[in-house]
KEDRENLUM-247131 format. One record per residue: residue in one letter; x, y, z of N, C-alpha, C, O, CB in turn. Coordinates in pm, whole numbers, padded with zeros to 5 digits, always signed. Atoms other than C-alpha are relative to their C-alpha. Glycine has a CB too. Example, Ala and Ser with C-alpha at 12.3 -4.5 7.8 and 13.67 -1.06 7.14 Angstrom:
// KEDRENLUM-247131
A+00089-00119+00000+01230-00450+00780+00090+00120+00000+00194+00118+00066-00099+00003+00125
S-00082-00119-00006+01367-00106+00714-00077+00109+00073-00026+00220+00090+00041+00046-00142
This chain:
// KEDRENLUM-247131
X-00080+00020+00121+07524+15803+19160+00044+00135-00054-00021+00237-00029-00080-00080-00107
X-00054-00125+00051+07729+16065+18981-00063+00039-00133-00114-00044-00207+00151-00011-00016
X+00061-00053+00121+07610+16286+18701+00083-00035-00123+00202-00064-00115-00017+00151+00010
X-00063+00031+00128+07690+16223+18337+00000+00127-00083-00104+00193-00097-00074-00117-00075
X-00010-00122+00080+07816+16507+18119+00070-00027-00132+00153-00117-00143+00074+00110+00076
X-00066+00009+00129+07916+16550+17759+00135+00069+00009+00148+00170+00077-00088+00063-00113
X-00132-00062+00009+08282+16628+17692-00002+00088-00125+00048+00050-00231+00116-00109-00007
X+00026-00086+00114+08194+16921+17466+00126+00038-00077+00119+00074-00194-00069+00125+00045
X-00126-00031+00068+08560+16982+17385+00046-00115-00090+00140-00098-00168+00107+00031+00103
X-00045+00119+00071+08585+16633+17234-00077-00028-00129-00043-00122-00201-00013-00118+00090
X+00082+00030+00117+08325+16655+16957-00062+00125-00061-00066+00231+00002-00109-00099+00036
X+00090-00098+00063+08126+16862+16711-00124-00077-00041-00119-00198-00065+00069+00072-00124
X+00124+00066+00037+07767+16790+16625-00082+00089-00091-00070+00212-00088-00080-00037+00125
X+00092-00073+00087+07510+16889+16367-00127-00082-00018-00124-00205-00014+00065+00032-00137
X+00127+00067+00024+07146+16810+16305-00024-00008-00149-00004+00089-00223-00116+00073+00070
X+00037+00023+00139+07041+16663+15973-00135-00071+00002-00144-00188+00041+00110-00084-00077
X+00136+00054-00002+06667+16607+15935-00036-00051+00139-00040+00027+00234-00015-00113-00103
X+00044+00056-00128+06562+16371+16216+00112-00071+00075+00086-00156+00160-00115-00095-00022
X-00112+00062-00069+06911+16272+16329+00103+00106+00037+00101+00218-00013+00064-00109-00088
X-00112-00084-00039+07215+16424+16493+00127-00078-00032+00138-00196+00003-00006+00042+00152
X-00127+00061+00031+07564+16350+16365+00104+00062+00093+00118+00184+00101+00038+00019-00152
X-00103-00042-00095+07843+16367+16623+00133-00053-00051+00145-00171-00083-00031-00052+00145
X-00132+00043+00044+08209+16359+16520+00100+00020+00114+00112+00128+00170+00045+00079-00126
X-00106-00003-00100+08484+16273+16766+00119+00075-00061+00171+00035-00165+00041-00145+00044
X-00108-00083+00054+08754+16539+16714+00137-00066+00009+00228-00030-00066+00004+00131+00072
X-00130+00066-00016+09035+16312+16829+00029-00099-00111+00141-00106-00162+00006-00070+00134
X-00027+00107+00098+08989+16028+16583-00088+00006-00125-00075-00078-00214-00020-00133+00066
X+00084-00016+00118+08729+16148+16332-00116-00096-00009-00187-00098-00110+00083-00014-00119
X+00110+00096+00000+08481+15876+16426-00134+00073+00004-00151+00169+00079+00012-00097+00120
X+00133-00060+00007+08120+15962+16342-00102-00088+00068-00093-00211+00066-00040+00025-00144
X+00115+00069-00057+07804+15869+16529-00124+00063-00059-00138+00185-00058+00000+00007+00157
X+00129-00046+00049+07461+15898+16369-00104-00038+00105-00129-00156+00128-00035-00062-00142
X+00093+00025-00110+07205+15935+16646-00143+00026-00043-00176+00133-00093+00036+00088+00120
X+00142-00009+00031+06836+15870+16593-00078-00069+00112-00022-00145+00191-00033-00064-00138
X+00094+00069-00087+06538+15760+16797+00048+00000+00146+00071+00106+00203-00021-00143-00048
X-00036+00009-00141+06637+15632+17143+00139+00058+00028+00158+00127+00128-00005-00144+00046
X-00135-00054-00020+07007+15718+17103-00002+00152+00001+00066+00215+00081+00095-00050-00110
X+00011-00145+00004+06916+16075+17011-00067+00053+00126-00026+00155+00180-00078+00045-00125
X+00068-00041-00124+06679+16100+17306+00098-00004+00118+00100+00089+00199-00121-00091+00028
X-00099+00010-00109+06954+15981+17542+00101+00113-00011+00129+00182+00087+00072-00137-00002
X-00099-00105+00022+07209+16218+17390-00054+00136+00044+00015+00214+00110+00043+00005-00147
X+00060-00129-00034+06971+16512+17430-00026+00015+00149-00030+00126+00201-00129+00019-00075
X+00024-00005-00144+06903+16421+17793+00129+00014+00082+00123+00053+00199-00073-00125+00044
X-00127-00013-00073+07272+16418+17889+00033+00149+00010+00074+00212-00088+00117-00080-00072
X-00015-00143-00020+07300+16764+18039+00095+00038+00113+00108+00155+00148-00134+00061+00026
X-00092-00027-00109+07553+16728+18318-00068+00007+00136+00000+00016+00238+00072+00128-00025
X+00073-00007-00126+07279+16738+18582-00063-00134+00037-00099-00157+00152-00108+00108-00009
X+00067+00128-00024+07135+16388+18545+00101-00112+00020+00207-00116-00043-00093-00034-00117
X-00077+00123-00015+07278+16062+18669-00072-00111-00078-00172-00085-00145+00018-00038+00151
X+00058+00113+00074+07199+15718+18527-00148-00018+00033-00230-00036-00057+00077-00129+00031
X+00140+00022-00041+06878+15682+18728-00092+00108-00057-00203+00079-00101-00011-00002+00154
X+00081-00109+00054+06751+16023+18617-00017-00013-00152-00123+00017-00205+00062+00135+00035
X+00011+00023+00145+06828+15942+18252-00102-00111-00027-00186-00097-00116+00137-00038-00060
X+00092+00112+00019+06641+15611+18281-00144+00044+00026-00234+00007-00048+00038-00116+00094
X+00135-00048-00033+06341+15781+18443-00053+00092-00109-00170+00082-00148+00000+00073+00136
X+00042-00092+00106+06329+16054+18178-00033-00077-00128-00132-00046-00195+00110+00104-00029
X+00027+00082+00118+06349+15795+17898-00131-00078+00015-00210-00087-00078+00116-00098-00026
X+00123+00076-00025+06075+15585+18056-00121+00090-00020-00222+00047-00075+00001-00060+00142
X+00110-00093+00018+05853+15891+18064-00020+00039-00145-00133+00049-00192+00022+00123+00083
X+00008-00042+00140+05935+15995+17708-00055-00109-00090-00131-00081-00183+00136+00042-00049
X+00040+00110+00086+05878+15651+17558-00113-00085+00059-00151-00187+00001+00118-00087-00029
X+00108+00074-00067+05605+15533+17798+00032-00148+00011-00048-00235-00024-00133+00019-00076
X-00046+00137-00016+05803+15221+17875+00062-00016+00138+00114+00081+00194+00102-00039-00111
X-00064+00023-00130+05925+15061+18198+00151+00023-00007+00216-00011-00107-00030-00144+00049
X-00144-00025-00006+06275+15167+18303+00080-00127-00025+00184-00122-00091+00037+00060+00135
X-00074+00126+00016+06383+14802+18313+00016-00037-00147+00119-00091-00187-00072-00113+00073
X-00008+00031+00143+06306+14763+17942+00103+00088-00071+00169+00044-00165-00137+00018-00066
X-00091-00095+00064+06514+15069+17852+00142-00009+00055+00236+00040-00008-00052+00140+00018
X-00128+00000-00070+06800+14999+18092+00113-00062-00081+00224-00009-00082-00014-00073+00130
X-00105+00068+00077+06992+14759+17866+00050+00090-00113+00171+00104-00135-00053-00133-00058
X-00039-00092+00108+06987+15003+17572+00075+00120+00054+00174+00163-00004-00123+00046-00078
X-00066-00116-00061+07079+15293+17799+00142-00036+00040+00236+00038+00009-00079+00050+00122
X-00133+00042-00044+07372+15104+17952+00095-00020-00118+00210+00023-00113-00009-00129+00081
X-00085+00027+00117+07503+14993+17613+00040+00130-00070+00156+00147-00109-00073-00093-00099
X-00030-00125+00068+07479+15338+17459+00097+00086+00083+00191+00143+00028-00129+00078-00029
X-00091-00077-00086+07644+15509+17758+00141-00059-00004+00239+00015-00004-00052+00004+00145
X-00132+00064+00009+07927+15254+17741+00068+00035-00133+00188+00061-00135-00013-00154+00015
X-00056-00041+00130+07975+15331+17370+00051+00143+00006+00159+00173-00045-00106-00014-00111
X-00042-00141-00012+07991+15703+17449+00124+00014+00087+00212+00095+00057-00114+00084+00057
X-00119-00003-00087+08241+15642+17731+00124-00048-00076+00230+00014-00068-00022-00088+00124
X-00113+00055+00076+08464+15429+17507+00048+00100-00106+00167+00108-00135-00040-00132-00067
X-00035-00101+00101+08453+15705+17244+00049+00129+00066+00085+00225-00003-00122+00031-00090
X-00043-00115-00080+08546+15953+17522-00082+00125-00030-00030+00236-00033+00147+00028-00025
X+00091-00112+00024+08243+16168+17447-00076+00043+00125-00136+00150+00128-00098-00036-00109
X+00063-00035-00127+08107+16161+17803+00092-00033+00116+00184-00115+00105-00135-00073+00017
X-00068+00027-00127+08240+16167+18158-00108-00022+00104-00220+00028+00092+00096+00118+00040
X+00089+00017-00114+08079+16055+18477+00075+00053+00121+00183+00004+00156-00044-00151+00019
X-00075-00065-00106+08169+16274+18768-00071+00021+00127-00014+00076+00221+00045+00125-00043
């Protein structure tokens, strides 16, 4: 599977307490990332593919990959639709 990378030219981000706020520069849409979403966002480094993200999340949250897979898929789809990530 291909790696997933952030489109750093498409957003700005800032940390506020225990969350990260990401703003899409094209349309001004904001995302408030906490908990699992923040963990996924932080793991997207351009070197990991879907399977590696799922494995890292499973290790971080001590949960089976299958349990996390639905949330991971949904969040990645949201990021793709917002054009904040690419899969290459």
